[in-house]
C-alpha angles and dihedrals in degrees: 000000000000112000101210095178094058092043095049090049089060096052123101126234091241133113118269149112127282127202122200120207134197131223092279091049091254114152108250103174143000122202141167129227143190086211116021093200095051096041097049090046091060091067091061098039113122090230092061100095098155105138092221092052092047090051090052095045092050090062100044115117099160141009128205127191138196117204115218134192094241145003089256092059090047090053093051093046092049090050093052095045092051091048092048100043106021096210110210095232092054124086102245113240099229120207092350089279095142096066130053127233139191109247126204110200101207100184094090133078088236107030124199133213114234144177110262135183122173144052110344094231098116115096118260139060126306128208119197151337097244122198094239145351092265091060090053093049092047090052093047090049091052093047091051092052094047102039105017094231115175119252100187125112119259092249091055091045093052094055102047120120097174136021117282130227092275089066092046092056092046099254101111133040091217100238087166090076099032100259090136129037122244090245094052091047090050089055090052090050091050091050092048091050091052089051093048091048093057123146112296122241118286121225132192117238121216089258089062096247121128115252134187116238091209099044093047090081090064096051100067092145092069130059128196114253118265122268 
């Protein structure tokens, strides 16, 4: 029988992801936590009378955790584990609609990078997922400063006769009025994509080995060792 009191006592007050398993070692639930000790303890608290939680707890035979360096890394790892394993007690994240991306719409002579949330059916390249909308906007803001990629809509772009304020403050190269060649703009886009597609966050598994939050979704055959 699973001794939750002894197990919870061994957990750290650090961010991470916890995985709950049933009697047949099937993955029942994946969750994230700011403090693994405090979050896991809430499932077994007498005051927690939620029927869904009680149904989950009654089937737990083991819990595994992965300690991360931050809540953001925990969020990304949780996302990938849910996508890879689809635990039955988790709400399935359909079509990646719960997390935002940066979208590069490539069917334009002068593409733009934009905030995107939804099914990734539209043509183009996607960068992410990001843990929240603020992280996307911060990244887009940085890319604009570094590479001066336009952020205006195509309809606005098509009707410009002179550079807009974004060009005046050094955040756009004004392709709308021909102040940069298509080839030079393409080079800026390529550089911005390389920057956006930087190495994903690294997390530390309970075995002490580094692990990639992004690549973990593609390694469903392996599980981190138990805490």
